[in-house]
Steps between C-alpha positions, in 0.01 A plus 500: 500500500369347822569821687309698238202265529507533878514878472204500259310269732572725797394804298170338401436396858580851619272652235213269592549591865485870415180449302343310788614760748356774279164322475489444875593862566216614275252272674614625841479861388127519433325757725326362808179686409490316168566160658223554756245558221291186444320377190176523695560872563570554131179320406304716743649813344404379151145418613461845656624652175240297306207563736578856604476477879600296803135427574429349159834316501419354842169372366671333203779355714252396772697682767435784737549851373741571785732215395507629142571853620778371727671335202471823299651700788789253525565522126480880509753520785740271314455694174573833670823360643600338170379752243403810692138476388192316626319260267138584573300764686139553606310784332205531732174325573344333195798566273734238356854483631763702317801304376825686447720434199713276723184321610396434140846363421501272803151369415614415147810329638297316765252369244770377265692344790197312631410385149857383435514305826165338428605399149826351628324309778241364257776408258690310768183328615421384147856384439516297820146373450403515868172675424287518188193717452214412266240759403150379414159649440188374668431281198850360439593398854359155416792449256743518789275272702535231233881486504576579864433150645782345295745775605409539866734231638798623294448860607458409867803269500719771347358777716361691201226745589214539253325836513171557321392854417152594385550724199238670285518434127585862425806479728645167384751642254616782726544263797708264288709776343563660840624159625241496777395150390699222330219332307156619400189293432286734297331601178572732209313599186649351184399472138346167414757227451788713625679528831463807721707796385707530817880487551489201732549125497153356464341158554144472374233345722182564304317741267148633500286769347308775672123512533226717644297450814174692514189543712310661212201322350513302175295778342772753587790268417400191298677166546728539202864608460555874552693674223754776553254768386221360717720495810562872465128563554450277803517630859840376611660455839853582386829411671715796604827318422649158451452211261148569375570872470782397267247317282279808475800725430617282214151472353378857539817703563637662818198731519257207502294651782386774265391242242317261733192539719675464838253495790742398776875480560608163638822473697445137606318213331296393803376857538363492145342159552332618820370815331335289230369218722355748752349701212644821633621544142361368174738432218778275374835402649792390284676204658674173423299198389614302805386774736171531314441124532593507869253783566217322317575174685490678837873470579527881488249778568270527201146383569264510199766623257531392138819429307519640147778432253672774302439501126684652205682826431751493786842580364749374584362161600611466859518218750583486867822304535564373850822348617823533692736793451861550609760765426662428165816291530504489880436125527801425280731673749414249773564129548232249406415440867453870580148558640411722205576217256333239720178701497522571128552132415211400724272748327617373158419141593156589641380741230157375381576592140766225487865529409435515125259791530724704727740754365763685693570852384817676608501873431204477261 
């Protein structure tokens, strides 16, 4: 019996050795041309594919055109030796580069490889908790400012790096879903009394309604609440995307621009405020009540503007819900002293609405 056990043990050891030897042999057998290809070269190839030329790729990558072309030549030489076909070729002055079928395949593989590496690195970073990234808008960065003083010493003692990324409201969800940030301080449109309809963990900070700012006279727009039908007839500086565009979409439908009197497209709030305060445009700007108050009080551009409340007829009844968002269930996978949970708990304790008024929504 003992001899049989020893024989089985020897066989298992021998089998494991063969497996290891096979893995090592495979690793040693990769072509030199493949091993000499760097991730940076693959990224350059993908950028050239996206932009069409070495010149445009160089501009995007902030490099010289000659360095981009040198990387392409190196990749082409390696591809010819490996596959018998170049990846990319010039077509003449002013024409985009021509990618071969092999080139298209390598670009697809390069993109997926770079994305996979990035996701794994971010995943490891989050798991270890050495770095945490918080995305905020211009108007929600103050939330982080309120909780940071109590966390600073802990983060510094443990060598945790806090990164802060300025994110526009329209990009908050995509940044969070793409795992480019770990927490988001931002705002979403929600029906009155309900949490935002987003598949994230959510901690409410405050709620507010929207209002109008205008430089029109009281004869043109009286000081009384503007109904849904009345708003459709007013000259409107309309947002091109984002939170307030979501309000208009839900009130007037996705083709709201055809139903409203849009006199200017606004890509940034301060641009709209400056247009009105400088009187380069006359009309109304839909914004949050807090922003409207700040403009009237002189804390934002908005000299000689009036704030007007919205009246009746807006269905559904919407509010701006501002708070802290995290990927659903991610906090539960980490220990209580993980930086993500430390930040979340600090936000929960500091939320002006108070613990009783807060509600966390997971996957709502």
